C-alpha positions as CSV (number, residue, x, y, z in Angstrom):
1,X,0.0,0.0,0.0
2,X,2.9,2.3,0.5
3,X,3.4,2.7,-3.3
4,X,-0.1,4.1,-3.6
5,X,0.8,6.8,-1.1
6,X,4.1,7.5,-2.8
7,X,2.2,8.0,-6.1
8,X,-0.2,10.4,-4.4
9,X,2.8,12.3,-3.0
10,X,4.4,12.5,-6.5
11,X,1.1,13.8,-8.0
12,X,0.9,16.4,-5.3
13,X,4.5,17.5,-5.9
14,X,3.7,17.9,-9.6
15,X,0.6,20.0,-8.9
16,X,2.5,22.2,-6.5
17,X,5.3,22.8,-9.0
18,X,2.7,24.0,-11.5
19,X,1.8,26.7,-9.0
20,X,5.3,28.1,-9.0
21,X,5.5,31.1,-11.3
22,X,9.2,30.3,-12.0
23,X,8.3,26.8,-13.3
24,X,8.4,26.8,-17.2
25,X,5.2,25.8,-18.9
26,X,6.9,23.0,-20.8
27,X,8.4,21.3,-17.7
28,X,6.0,18.4,-18.1
29,X,7.3,17.8,-21.7
30,X,10.9,17.8,-20.5
31,X,10.2,15.4,-17.7
32,X,8.4,13.0,-20.1
33,X,11.3,13.2,-22.5
34,X,13.6,12.0,-19.8
35,X,11.2,9.1,-19.0
36,X,10.9,8.1,-22.7
37,X,14.6,8.2,-23.6
38,X,16.3,7.3,-20.3
39,X,14.2,5.8,-17.4
40,X,11.8,3.6,-19.4
41,X,14.5,1.9,-21.5
42,X,16.5,1.4,-18.3
43,X,13.5,-0.3,-16.7
44,X,13.0,-2.6,-19.7
45,X,16.8,-3.4,-19.7
46,X,16.5,-4.3,-16.0
47,X,13.5,-6.6,-16.3
48,X,13.6,-8.4,-19.7
49,X,16.7,-10.6,-18.9
50,X,14.9,-12.0,-15.9
51,X,12.1,-13.6,-18.1
52,X,11.5,-17.3,-17.5
53,X,9.0,-19.4,-19.4
54,X,7.2,-22.5,-18.3
55,X,3.9,-24.3,-19.1
56,X,2.2,-23.3,-15.8
57,X,2.8,-19.6,-16.5
58,X,0.8,-19.6,-19.8
59,X,-2.3,-18.1,-18.2
60,X,-0.7,-14.8,-17.1
61,X,1.3,-14.8,-20.3
62,X,-1.8,-15.1,-22.6
63,X,-4.2,-12.9,-20.6
64,X,-2.8,-9.4,-21.4
65,X,-2.7,-10.1,-25.1
66,X,-6.3,-11.4,-25.3
67,X,-7.4,-8.3,-23.4
68,X,-5.3,-6.0,-25.6
69,X,-7.2,-7.3,-28.7
70,X,-10.6,-6.9,-26.9
71,X,-9.8,-3.4,-25.7
72,X,-8.7,-2.3,-29.1
73,X,-12.0,-3.5,-30.6
74,X,-14.1,-1.8,-27.9
75,X,-12.2,1.5,-28.2
76,X,-12.5,1.6,-32.0
77,X,-16.2,0.8,-31.7
78,X,-16.9,3.5,-29.1
79,X,-14.8,6.0,-31.2
80,X,-17.3,5.6,-34.0
81,X,-20.3,5.8,-31.7
82,X,-19.2,8.9,-29.8
83,X,-17.3,10.4,-32.8
84,X,-14.0,10.8,-30.9
85,X,-11.2,12.7,-32.6
86,X,-8.2,10.8,-34.0
87,X,-6.0,12.1,-31.2
88,X,-8.4,10.9,-28.5
89,X,-8.8,7.5,-30.1
90,X,-5.0,7.0,-30.4
91,X,-4.5,8.1,-26.8
92,X,-7.1,5.5,-25.5
93,X,-5.6,2.8,-27.7
94,X,-2.2,3.4,-26.0
95,X,-3.1,3.8,-22.4
96,X,-6.1,1.4,-21.9
97,X,-4.7,-2.0,-22.9
98,X,-1.7,-1.7,-20.5
99,X,-1.9,-1.5,-16.8
100,X,0.4,-0.4,-14.0
101,X,1.3,-4.0,-13.4
102,X,4.8,-3.5,-12.1
103,X,5.0,-0.6,-9.7
104,X,1.5,-1.1,-8.3
105,X,0.9,-4.7,-9.4
106,X,3.9,-6.3,-7.8
107,X,3.6,-4.9,-4.2
108,X,-0.1,-5.3,-4.2
109,X,0.1,-8.9,-5.4
110,X,2.7,-9.8,-2.8
111,X,0.8,-8.1,0.0
112,X,-2.6,-9.7,-0.9
113,X,-1.7,-13.0,-2.4
114,X,1.7,-13.8,-0.9
115,X,5.2,-14.2,-2.3
116,X,4.3,-17.5,-4.0
117,X,2.0,-15.7,-6.4
118,X,4.7,-13.3,-7.6
119,X,6.0,-15.4,-10.6
120,X,2.5,-15.0,-12.1
121,X,2.5,-11.3,-11.6
122,X,6.0,-11.0,-13.1
123,X,5.1,-13.0,-16.2
124,X,1.9,-10.9,-16.8
125,X,3.9,-7.7,-16.5
126,X,7.0,-8.7,-18.5
127,X,5.5,-11.0,-21.2
128,X,2.4,-8.7,-21.6
129,X,3.0,-5.2,-20.5
130,X,6.6,-4.6,-21.3
131,X,6.7,-6.3,-24.7
132,X,3.4,-4.6,-25.7
133,X,4.9,-1.3,-24.6
134,X,7.9,-1.7,-26.8
135,X,6.1,-2.9,-29.9
136,X,2.3,-2.3,-29.9
137,X,2.5,1.2,-28.3
138,X,5.2,2.2,-30.7
139,X,3.1,1.3,-33.7
140,X,0.0,3.1,-32.4
141,X,1.9,6.2,-31.5
142,X,3.4,6.3,-35.0
143,X,0.0,5.8,-36.6
144,X,-2.0,8.3,-34.6
145,X,0.5,11.1,-33.6
146,X,-0.6,14.4,-35.1
147,X,3.0,15.4,-35.1
148,X,4.1,12.6,-37.4
149,X,3.9,12.6,-41.2
150,X,1.5,10.2,-43.0
151,X,2.6,6.8,-41.8
152,X,4.1,4.3,-44.2
153,X,5.3,0.8,-43.7
154,X,8.9,2.0,-44.0
155,X,8.3,4.9,-41.6
156,X,6.6,2.8,-39.0
157,X,9.3,0.1,-39.2
158,X,12.0,2.8,-38.8
159,X,10.1,4.3,-35.8
160,X,9.9,0.9,-34.1
161,X,13.5,-0.1,-34.6
162,X,14.8,3.3,-33.4
163,X,12.4,3.6,-30.5
164,X,14.3,3.6,-27.2
165,X,12.1,1.0,-25.6
166,X,12.3,-1.4,-28.5
167,X,16.1,-1.0,-28.6
168,X,16.2,-1.8,-24.9
169,X,13.9,-4.8,-25.5
170,X,16.3,-6.2,-28.1
171,X,19.3,-5.7,-25.9
172,X,17.5,-7.3,-22.9
173,X,16.6,-10.3,-24.9
174,X,20.2,-10.8,-26.0
175,X,21.1,-11.0,-22.2
176,X,18.2,-13.4,-21.5
177,X,19.2,-15.5,-18.5
178,X,22.5,-13.6,-18.2
179,X,23.7,-10.8,-16.0
180,X,25.0,-7.4,-17.1
181,X,28.5,-6.2,-16.1
182,X,28.3,-4.9,-12.5
183,X,28.7,-1.2,-13.3
184,X,26.1,-1.3,-16.1
185,X,23.7,-3.3,-13.9
186,X,24.0,-0.7,-11.1
187,X,23.6,2.1,-13.6
188,X,20.3,0.8,-15.1
189,X,19.0,0.0,-11.6
190,X,19.6,3.6,-10.5
191,X,18.0,5.0,-13.7
192,X,15.0,2.6,-13.6
193,X,13.9,3.6,-10.1
194,X,13.5,7.2,-11.3
195,X,10.8,6.4,-13.8
196,X,7.7,6.4,-11.6
197,X,8.6,9.5,-9.5
198,X,9.5,11.6,-12.5
199,X,6.6,10.6,-14.7
200,X,4.1,11.0,-11.9
201,X,5.4,14.4,-11.1
202,X,4.9,15.2,-14.8
203,X,1.4,13.8,-14.6
204,X,0.7,15.9,-11.5
205,X,2.0,19.0,-13.3
206,X,-0.5,18.5,-16.1
207,X,-3.3,17.0,-14.0
208,X,-6.6,18.8,-14.2
209,X,-10.2,18.1,-13.1
210,X,-11.5,20.5,-15.7
211,X,-12.4,18.7,-18.9
212,X,-14.2,19.9,-22.0
213,X,-17.6,18.5,-22.9
214,X,-16.1,16.4,-25.6
215,X,-13.6,14.8,-23.2
216,X,-16.3,13.5,-20.8
217,X,-17.3,10.5,-22.8
218,X,-13.8,9.2,-23.4
219,X,-12.8,9.9,-19.8
220,X,-15.8,7.9,-18.4
221,X,-15.4,5.2,-21.0
222,X,-11.7,4.8,-20.3
223,X,-12.0,4.4,-16.6
224,X,-14.9,1.9,-17.0
225,X,-12.9,-0.1,-19.5
226,X,-9.7,-0.2,-17.5
227,X,-11.0,-0.7,-14.0
228,X,-14.2,-2.8,-14.6
229,X,-14.3,-4.3,-18.1
230,X,-10.8,-5.7,-18.3
231,X,-10.8,-7.7,-15.0
232,X,-14.4,-8.9,-15.8
233,X,-13.2,-10.1,-19.3
234,X,-10.2,-11.8,-17.7
235,X,-12.5,-13.6,-15.3
236,X,-14.9,-14.6,-18.0
237,X,-12.1,-15.9,-20.2
238,X,-10.7,-18.3,-17.7
239,X,-13.8,-19.2,-15.7
240,X,-15.6,-20.2,-19.0
241,X,-12.7,-22.7,-19.6
242,X,-13.1,-24.0,-16.1
243,X,-9.8,-22.6,-15.0
244,X,-9.2,-21.8,-11.3
245,X,-6.3,-21.2,-9.0
246,X,-3.7,-18.6,-8.1
247,X,-2.5,-18.0,-11.7
248,X,-6.1,-17.1,-12.8
249,X,-6.7,-14.9,-9.7
250,X,-3.4,-13.0,-10.2
251,X,-4.1,-12.5,-13.9
252,X,-7.6,-11.0,-13.1
253,X,-6.1,-8.8,-10.4
254,X,-3.3,-7.5,-12.7
255,X,-5.9,-6.8,-15.4
256,X,-7.7,-4.5,-12.9
257,X,-4.6,-2.2,-12.5
258,X,-5.0,1.5,-13.4
259,X,-3.4,2.6,-16.7
260,X,0.3,2.2,-17.2
261,X,2.2,5.4,-16.4
262,X,4.8,4.8,-19.0
263,X,2.2,4.3,-21.8
264,X,0.7,7.6,-20.7
265,X,4.0,9.4,-21.1
266,X,4.4,8.0,-24.6
267,X,0.9,9.2,-25.5
268,X,1.6,12.6,-24.2
269,X,4.9,12.9,-26.0
270,X,3.1,11.8,-29.2
271,X,0.8,14.8,-28.8
272,X,-2.3,12.6,-28.2
273,X,-4.8,14.4,-26.0
274,X,-2.3,15.3,-23.2
275,X,-4.8,16.8,-20.8
276,X,-7.2,13.8,-21.2
277,X,-4.4,11.3,-20.8
278,X,-3.1,13.0,-17.6
279,X,-6.6,13.0,-16.2
280,X,-7.2,9.3,-16.9
281,X,-4.0,8.3,-15.3
282,X,-4.4,10.5,-12.3
283,X,-8.1,9.6,-11.7
284,X,-7.4,6.0,-12.5
285,X,-4.8,5.7,-9.7
286,X,-7.1,7.5,-7.2
287,X,-10.1,5.2,-8.1
288,X,-7.8,2.2,-8.0
289,X,-7.4,2.7,-4.3
290,X,-11.0,1.6,-4.0
291,X,-11.4,-0.7,-7.0
292,X,-8.4,-3.0,-6.4
293,X,-9.4,-4.2,-2.9
294,X,-12.9,-4.8,-4.3
295,X,-11.6,-7.0,-7.1
296,X,-9.5,-9.0,-4.7
297,X,-12.5,-9.4,-2.4
298,X,-14.6,-10.7,-5.3
299,X,-12.0,-13.3,-6.4
300,X,-12.9,-16.9,-5.5
301,X,-9.7,-17.5,-3.6
């Protein structure tokens, strides 16, 4: 639970910094640039070499990808119904499929399920969230960013292979099951731990509770999809196949996490509805304080 309070503190610091007259208006952009090009790749470099695969871990490995497909379909359908702009649609496609499965998911899983459940949480996070962040999010950001030229296969491919997170993923896979040299290992550890404080301060800096009328429907839809629909779909998926156990329960719990902070940073840097994205991430975390314990309580442990 301490991590929840740390996040609230970081949000408050960001909001307070915005009140300082000497704070540049583009401070949030600068903070997100640091996250995108330094802290996020470091976090991926740190986690990917630790991946371990086994048959019993297929449930948490499959769940996030099934949910990603379902969420993309729902967002595209709702976009047509509510006539959302291209920027809003792109933003939701980036931030909704991926949850805060590491910084919040790991400590919450260990606290509520116990240490024996952690391998399932790690696989859900690293096989699902991190790989999707490096590949899927890169493609969506390239396709929907209003700052980018008309996307081509060559252009998208170039963006993917030169994206810092993807480069970090490739390097991490080359070291799968291995260890980095001590100095490099310590360096990426020190950089990785700066991700959440920096990006949450950036979110707090941009966070607002004032939304335009056109932003209300995507805001409510996003929070409903992320905090309610996704865990419900995960439960329906595995219960319908008669699956039960810790792997299923942890997968459902991870699916209920608020939006991934790193994905939000990428959406903001791509120029995709920054105010809406900050609001969804900030409000999602606050609502997660109530929704996550409810999801755990509803699980058939």
